[in-house]
Backbone as CSV, one residue per row, in Angstrom:
resi,resn,N_x,N_y,N_z,CA_x,CA_y,CA_z,C_x,C_y,C_z
1,MET,10.305,11.559,1.734,9.255,10.771,2.280,9.712,9.862,3.704
2,THR,8.992,9.820,4.618,9.586,9.057,5.917,9.163,7.721,5.879
3,LEU,9.787,6.940,6.831,9.507,5.641,6.981,7.777,5.331,7.356
4,GLN,7.528,6.184,8.135,6.050,6.180,8.460,5.185,6.453,7.060
5,ASP,5.643,7.183,6.349,4.873,7.627,5.227,5.116,6.294,4.286
6,LEU,6.091,5.447,4.116,6.115,4.358,3.358,5.247,3.423,3.835
7,LEU,5.123,2.903,5.325,4.418,2.236,5.652,2.853,2.473,5.699
8,ARG,2.578,3.743,5.139,1.085,4.003,5.289,0.811,4.622,3.840
9,ALA,1.621,3.925,2.764,1.417,4.095,1.325,0.258,3.828,0.618
10,ASP,-0.261,2.921,1.096,-1.413,2.211,0.585,-2.885,2.954,1.186
11,GLN,-2.487,3.768,2.129,-3.667,4.707,2.601,-3.564,6.029,2.025
12,LEU,-2.138,6.434,1.456,-2.226,7.539,0.973,-2.529,7.339,-0.714
13,GLY,-2.924,6.217,-0.988,-3.284,6.095,-2.424,-1.871,6.162,-3.593
14,ILE,-0.957,5.719,-3.118,0.144,5.116,-3.661,0.994,3.833,-3.469
15,ARG,1.695,3.049,-4.271,2.417,2.111,-4.086,3.600,2.021,-4.754
16,LEU,4.286,1.390,-4.359,5.774,1.165,-4.778,5.866,0.178,-5.697
17,GLU,6.303,0.335,-7.195,6.418,-1.117,-7.816,8.072,-0.802,-8.258
18,VAL,9.044,-1.966,-8.166,10.323,-1.949,-8.389,10.344,-2.739,-9.921
19,MET,11.240,-2.407,-10.771,10.967,-2.978,-12.268,12.833,-2.716,-12.329
20,ASN,13.311,-3.887,-12.487,14.637,-4.153,-13.174,15.419,-2.898,-12.348
21,GLY,15.284,-3.038,-11.011,15.793,-1.952,-9.976,15.492,-0.776,-10.004
22,LEU,14.643,-0.315,-10.937,13.939,0.955,-10.849,12.791,1.274,-9.968
23,SER,12.782,1.820,-8.970,11.519,2.061,-8.125,11.024,3.187,-8.696
24,ILE,9.610,2.657,-8.702,8.386,3.700,-9.366,7.349,3.743,-8.371
25,TRP,7.151,5.110,-7.946,5.639,5.232,-7.463,4.471,5.377,-8.234
26,LYS,3.588,4.867,-7.903,2.329,4.720,-8.745,1.154,4.784,-7.813
27,ALA,0.144,5.564,-8.533,-1.283,5.435,-7.820,-1.894,3.896,-7.878
28,THR,-2.558,4.281,-6.839,-3.276,2.940,-6.776,-4.132,2.548,-8.041
29,PRO,-4.593,1.429,-8.372,-5.693,1.668,-9.459,-6.881,2.348,-9.253
30,LEU,-7.246,3.172,-10.457,-8.450,4.036,-10.076,-9.646,3.329,-10.771
31,TYR,-10.717,4.067,-10.364,-12.316,3.184,-11.028,-11.957,3.307,-12.461
32,GLY,-11.390,4.166,-13.220,-11.551,4.046,-14.831,-10.593,3.207,-15.164
33,ASP,-9.365,2.971,-14.534,-8.581,1.879,-14.980,-9.247,0.548,-14.774
34,GLN,-9.801,0.314,-13.711,-10.552,-1.085,-13.204,-11.518,-1.322,-14.449
35,LYS,-12.217,-0.412,-14.861,-13.504,-0.342,-15.802,-12.843,-1.201,-16.987
36,GLN,-11.414,-0.715,-17.342,-10.928,-1.053,-18.555,-10.374,-2.639,-18.443
37,VAL,-10.001,-2.891,-17.130,-9.512,-4.386,-16.799,-10.279,-5.430,-16.915
38,GLU,-11.443,-5.018,-16.030,-12.480,-6.177,-15.751,-13.079,-6.889,-16.926
39,PRO,-13.368,-6.209,-17.946,-13.836,-7.013,-19.218,-12.676,-7.948,-19.759
40,ILE,-11.316,-7.589,-19.769,-10.208,-8.249,-20.370,-10.234,-9.489,-19.389
41,ALA,-10.164,-9.171,-18.021,-10.091,-10.219,-17.010,-11.043,-11.450,-17.518
42,ASN,-12.431,-10.807,-17.315,-13.453,-11.817,-17.470,-13.463,-12.239,-19.109
43,SER,-12.595,-12.239,-19.918,-12.643,-12.619,-21.333,-11.690,-13.915,-21.127
44,VAL,-10.910,-14.301,-20.195,-9.683,-15.165,-20.044,-10.725,-16.538,-20.330
45,ARG,-10.214,-17.408,-21.173,-11.193,-18.754,-21.192,-9.952,-19.658,-21.931
46,PRO,-10.247,-20.946,-21.893,-9.477,-21.942,-22.369,-9.696,-21.786,-23.927
47,ALA,-8.747,-21.921,-24.810,-8.945,-22.091,-26.441,-9.571,-23.437,-26.508
48,GLU,-10.119,-23.273,-27.807,-10.877,-24.721,-28.293,-10.069,-25.836,-27.945
49,GLY,-10.679,-26.800,-27.335,-9.481,-28.262,-27.447,-8.378,-28.060,-26.305
50,VAL,-8.326,-26.930,-25.371,-7.266,-27.135,-24.591,-7.941,-27.675,-23.442
51,VAL,-7.084,-28.717,-22.807,-7.594,-29.312,-21.539,-6.794,-29.154,-20.118
52,ASP,-5.367,-29.056,-20.512,-4.325,-29.017,-19.623,-4.133,-27.695,-18.994
53,CYS,-4.962,-26.447,-19.082,-4.822,-25.527,-18.573,-6.156,-24.995,-18.083
54,GLN,-6.187,-24.588,-16.922,-7.408,-24.075,-16.101,-7.850,-22.592,-16.523
55,CYS,-6.914,-21.788,-17.096,-7.040,-20.525,-17.556,-7.712,-19.578,-16.669
56,VAL,-7.171,-19.890,-15.382,-7.616,-18.647,-14.361,-6.999,-17.395,-14.294
57,HIS,-7.431,-16.445,-13.805,-7.058,-15.108,-13.880,-7.106,-14.447,-12.522
58,ALA,-6.007,-13.519,-12.132,-5.987,-12.830,-11.092,-6.041,-11.617,-11.298
59,MET,-6.502,-10.200,-10.580,-6.262,-8.985,-11.120,-5.680,-8.421,-9.899
60,ASP,-4.445,-7.558,-10.483,-3.706,-6.424,-9.335,-3.269,-7.083,-8.142
61,VAL,-2.801,-8.412,-7.996,-1.941,-9.231,-6.922,-0.697,-8.726,-7.432
62,ASP,-0.114,-9.151,-6.038,1.679,-8.990,-6.075,2.305,-10.511,-6.755
63,VAL,3.091,-10.073,-7.381,3.951,-11.189,-8.025,5.198,-10.886,-7.908
64,PRO,6.117,-11.576,-6.987,7.341,-11.353,-6.816,8.256,-11.706,-7.980
65,PHE,9.003,-11.077,-8.803,9.804,-11.206,-9.931,11.296,-11.131,-9.362
66,ARG,12.276,-11.944,-9.978,13.514,-11.770,-9.496,14.392,-10.144,-9.556
67,ASP,13.648,-9.336,-10.304,14.016,-8.114,-10.394,13.075,-6.919,-9.853
68,GLY,12.077,-7.543,-9.123,11.143,-6.843,-8.568,9.862,-7.200,-8.159
69,LEU,8.984,-6.599,-7.592,7.508,-6.712,-7.152,6.625,-6.084,-8.137
70,LYS,5.767,-6.641,-8.782,4.847,-5.991,-9.601,3.341,-6.561,-9.372
71,GLN,2.666,-5.550,-9.763,1.068,-5.889,-9.661,0.559,-5.909,-11.018
72,PRO,0.493,-6.865,-11.849,0.318,-6.976,-13.200,-1.429,-6.824,-13.253
73,ASP,-1.935,-6.014,-14.173,-3.293,-5.391,-13.994,-4.170,-7.101,-13.995
74,VAL,-3.897,-7.964,-15.101,-4.228,-9.431,-14.957,-3.273,-10.370,-15.182
75,SER,-3.106,-11.233,-14.398,-1.961,-12.539,-14.522,-3.022,-13.575,-14.661
76,ILE,-2.543,-14.233,-15.652,-3.096,-15.535,-16.263,-2.448,-16.573,-16.007
77,LEU,-2.981,-17.408,-15.270,-2.135,-18.824,-14.674,-3.136,-20.066,-15.478
78,CYS,-2.329,-21.293,-15.389,-3.000,-22.555,-15.739,-3.481,-23.300,-14.587
79,ARG,-3.118,-22.700,-13.533,-3.800,-23.743,-12.311,-4.251,-22.456,-11.047
80,GLU,-5.002,-23.222,-10.453,-5.883,-22.039,-9.456,-4.945,-22.061,-8.214
81,PRO,-4.566,-21.332,-7.930,-3.247,-21.070,-6.583,-4.007,-22.031,-5.390
82,THR,-2.968,-22.646,-4.573,-3.667,-23.370,-3.700,-4.368,-22.301,-2.399
83,GLU,-5.096,-22.909,-1.401,-5.627,-22.195,-0.589,-4.494,-21.044,0.301
84,ALA,-3.282,-21.847,0.637,-2.021,-21.142,1.098,-1.677,-20.164,0.404
85,GLU,-1.488,-20.299,-0.927,-0.775,-19.488,-2.040,-1.745,-18.293,-2.215
86,GLN,-3.034,-18.235,-1.697,-4.170,-17.259,-2.203,-3.781,-16.343,-0.952
87,GLN,-3.061,-16.775,0.115,-3.143,-15.614,1.333,-1.787,-14.973,1.035
88,GLN,-1.156,-14.542,0.059,0.310,-14.335,0.044,0.368,-14.004,-1.453
89,ALA,1.350,-12.784,-1.714,1.870,-12.776,-3.293,1.897,-14.144,-3.959
90,LEU,1.608,-14.317,-5.027,1.779,-15.287,-5.976,3.126,-15.880,-6.001
91,THR,3.377,-17.227,-5.903,4.496,-17.540,-5.879,5.075,-18.149,-7.323
92,SER,4.240,-18.291,-7.968,4.827,-18.966,-9.524,4.517,-17.713,-10.322
93,ILE,5.311,-17.596,-11.401,5.530,-16.727,-12.364,4.086,-16.908,-13.618
94,PRO,3.303,-16.043,-13.615,2.220,-16.243,-14.380,2.393,-16.683,-15.834
95,GLU,1.618,-17.211,-16.403,1.958,-17.665,-17.886,1.699,-16.469,-18.838
96,ALA,0.761,-15.626,-18.568,0.600,-14.294,-19.287,0.191,-13.304,-18.354
97,VAL,0.598,-11.986,-18.776,0.122,-10.871,-18.374,-0.425,-9.920,-19.105
98,VAL,-1.559,-9.275,-18.564,-2.394,-8.077,-19.514,-1.796,-6.665,-18.619
99,LYS,-1.331,-5.659,-19.396,-1.246,-4.347,-18.498,-2.168,-3.513,-19.524
100,VAL,-3.159,-2.529,-18.742,-3.580,-1.590,-19.043,-2.822,-0.385,-19.019
101,VAL,-2.547,0.457,-19.875,-1.909,1.716,-19.667,-2.725,2.693,-19.170
102,SER,-1.963,2.958,-17.977,-2.832,4.226,-17.148,-2.152,5.501,-17.414
103,LYS,-2.873,6.681,-17.589,-2.607,7.853,-17.964,-1.268,8.166,-17.083
104,GLY,-0.457,8.713,-17.922,0.767,9.268,-17.579,1.650,8.130,-17.283
105,TYR,1.639,6.843,-17.607,2.429,5.651,-17.363,2.682,5.026,-18.631
106,ALA,2.585,5.602,-20.080,2.739,5.112,-21.276,4.028,4.421,-21.546
107,ALA,5.006,5.144,-21.227,6.439,5.241,-21.789,6.880,3.757,-20.838
108,LYS,6.441,3.895,-19.379,6.624,2.762,-18.471,6.253,1.487,-19.003
109,ASP,4.967,1.684,-19.292,4.043,0.239,-19.592,4.055,-0.354,-21.029
110,LEU,4.468,0.583,-21.849,4.809,-0.133,-23.385,6.327,-0.091,-23.495
111,GLN,7.176,0.306,-23.061,8.735,0.042,-23.346,9.059,-0.920,-22.125
112,LEU,8.740,-0.389,-20.814,9.653,-1.327,-19.914,8.742,-2.754,-19.455
113,ALA,7.521,-2.920,-19.735,6.761,-4.036,-19.365,7.109,-5.131,-19.953
114,PRO,7.205,-5.268,-21.220,7.572,-6.551,-22.072,9.075,-7.088,-21.824
115,ASN,9.817,-6.187,-21.750,11.114,-6.654,-21.240,11.494,-7.040,-19.954
116,PHE,10.628,-6.469,-18.857,10.267,-6.715,-17.389,9.837,-8.446,-17.339
117,TYR,8.750,-8.552,-17.924,7.853,-9.562,-17.856,8.503,-10.921,-18.682
118,LEU,9.244,-11.034,-19.704,9.674,-11.935,-20.559,10.716,-12.708,-19.977
119,PRO,11.828,-12.282,-19.550,13.167,-12.918,-19.032,12.674,-13.788,-18.052
120,PRO,11.861,-13.553,-17.262,11.523,-14.670,-15.877,10.864,-15.677,-16.584
121,GLY,10.048,-15.801,-17.536,9.250,-16.782,-18.110,7.973,-16.630,-18.338
122,VAL,7.340,-15.396,-18.002,6.150,-15.019,-18.776,5.888,-15.320,-20.470
123,GLN,5.433,-16.091,-20.975,5.294,-16.382,-22.106,4.378,-15.530,-23.443
124,ASP,3.387,-14.472,-22.420,2.741,-13.571,-23.470,2.479,-12.320,-22.420
125,VAL,2.985,-11.235,-23.145,2.586,-9.782,-22.463,1.773,-9.165,-23.524
126,LEU,0.629,-8.730,-22.868,-0.408,-7.985,-23.808,-0.414,-6.412,-22.968
127,VAL,-0.263,-5.396,-23.724,-0.032,-3.884,-23.110,-1.325,-3.393,-24.131
128,PHE,-2.237,-2.923,-23.179,-3.322,-2.062,-24.051,-3.507,-0.988,-23.841
129,GLY,-3.472,0.125,-24.710,-3.364,1.492,-24.496,-4.807,2.026,-24.908
130,PRO,-5.786,2.265,-23.963,-7.090,2.623,-24.139,-7.317,3.637,-24.822
131,THR,-6.397,4.871,-24.581,-6.654,6.232,-25.597,-6.029,6.378,-27.027
132,THR,-4.929,5.214,-26.908,-4.177,4.892,-28.351,-4.755,3.779,-29.381
133,LEU,-5.597,3.080,-28.725,-6.341,1.997,-29.229,-5.322,1.177,-30.111
134,LEU,-4.316,0.716,-29.032,-3.384,0.023,-29.684,-3.151,-1.301,-28.630
135,VAL,-2.893,-2.558,-28.916,-2.459,-3.642,-28.232,-1.281,-4.203,-28.480
136,LEU,-0.293,-3.961,-27.627,1.247,-4.471,-28.112,1.186,-6.092,-27.673
137,HIS,1.565,-7.257,-28.156,1.484,-8.356,-27.836,3.049,-8.820,-27.846
138,ALA,3.426,-8.946,-26.883,4.847,-9.231,-27.056,5.230,-10.721,-26.506
139,THR,5.978,-11.585,-27.094,6.446,-12.748,-26.819,7.829,-13.282,-27.074
140,PRO,8.418,-14.132,-26.358,9.992,-14.104,-26.270,10.202,-14.080,-27.764
141,ASP,9.676,-14.465,-28.949,10.166,-14.706,-30.336,9.394,-13.442,-31.137
142,ARG,8.357,-12.507,-30.723,8.078,-11.471,-31.569,7.211,-10.347,-30.678
143,THR,7.236,-9.458,-31.430,6.095,-8.416,-30.786,5.364,-7.922,-31.839
144,GLU,4.089,-8.053,-31.880,2.907,-7.462,-32.674,2.269,-6.210,-32.160
145,ARG,1.868,-5.332,-33.081,1.018,-4.328,-32.783,-0.492,-4.334,-33.450
146,LEU,-1.469,-4.462,-32.741,-2.644,-4.769,-33.086,-3.651,-3.604,-32.825
147,VAL,-5.029,-3.780,-33.345,-6.074,-2.732,-33.074,-7.099,-3.637,-32.373
148,PRO,-7.582,-2.810,-31.610,-8.430,-3.547,-30.692,-10.170,-3.303,-31.190
149,PRO,-10.864,-4.254,-31.039,-10.848,-5.395,-29.957,-10.065,-6.526,-30.904
150,VAL,-9.420,-7.505,-29.947,-8.592,-8.488,-30.610,-8.741,-9.472,-29.623
151,THR,-9.139,-11.047,-30.343,-8.770,-12.112,-29.518,-7.380,-12.754,-29.695
152,ARG,-6.719,-12.987,-28.660,-5.371,-13.590,-29.173,-5.435,-14.821,-28.335
153,ARG,-4.815,-16.036,-29.049,-4.270,-17.245,-28.589,-3.043,-17.219,-27.632
154,LEU,-3.127,-17.525,-26.431,-1.675,-17.319,-25.860,-1.175,-18.900,-25.829
155,ALA,0.151,-18.545,-25.179,1.244,-19.776,-25.386,0.784,-20.965,-24.447
156,CYS,-0.064,-20.635,-23.350,-0.455,-21.565,-22.222,-1.685,-22.199,-22.716
157,GLY,-2.407,-21.956,-24.203,-3.756,-22.584,-24.207,-4.889,-21.591,-24.074
158,SER,-4.720,-20.454,-23.075,-5.717,-19.605,-22.904,-5.950,-18.770,-24.200
159,GLU,-7.160,-18.111,-24.142,-7.541,-17.111,-25.171,-8.087,-15.899,-24.378
160,VAL,-7.493,-14.890,-24.766,-8.166,-13.384,-23.721,-8.592,-12.484,-25.114
161,THR,-9.318,-11.600,-24.838,-10.121,-10.635,-25.825,-9.536,-9.295,-25.136
162,VAL,-8.727,-8.381,-25.774,-8.539,-6.997,-25.656,-9.084,-6.262,-26.211
């Protein structure tokens, strides 16, 4: 692949993710992927009694982590990014992320994602496999395998239904 191809990657329908030093070329999100992601993103809300978290979400935005650049399907934040922050990659680590397993990426999404997101400070990682009907909920203390649909209360005070 030439430098010109790298600069045109988005036009070619691919993007580069760097995860723990491993470069992974990935197709840009497809309609079918987004059809799974949107209802999950729209379900993000404050849990009952929570007042200190705005529980906002962003879909498929660049988030620079110390070991790479990722675009989680859903990033859950406790505060709305400022106007300046909205014009660039997010500068704060999300409180939680949701990853919907794309066809052909099950190993990366199920095995690598929790170990990538948790060390820099993400408190909850939810990985949903639409074809396997599995929700993996990983936190710094535990990992649970659940059957969807399931509503989870997150460490930040948000709730999300997967």
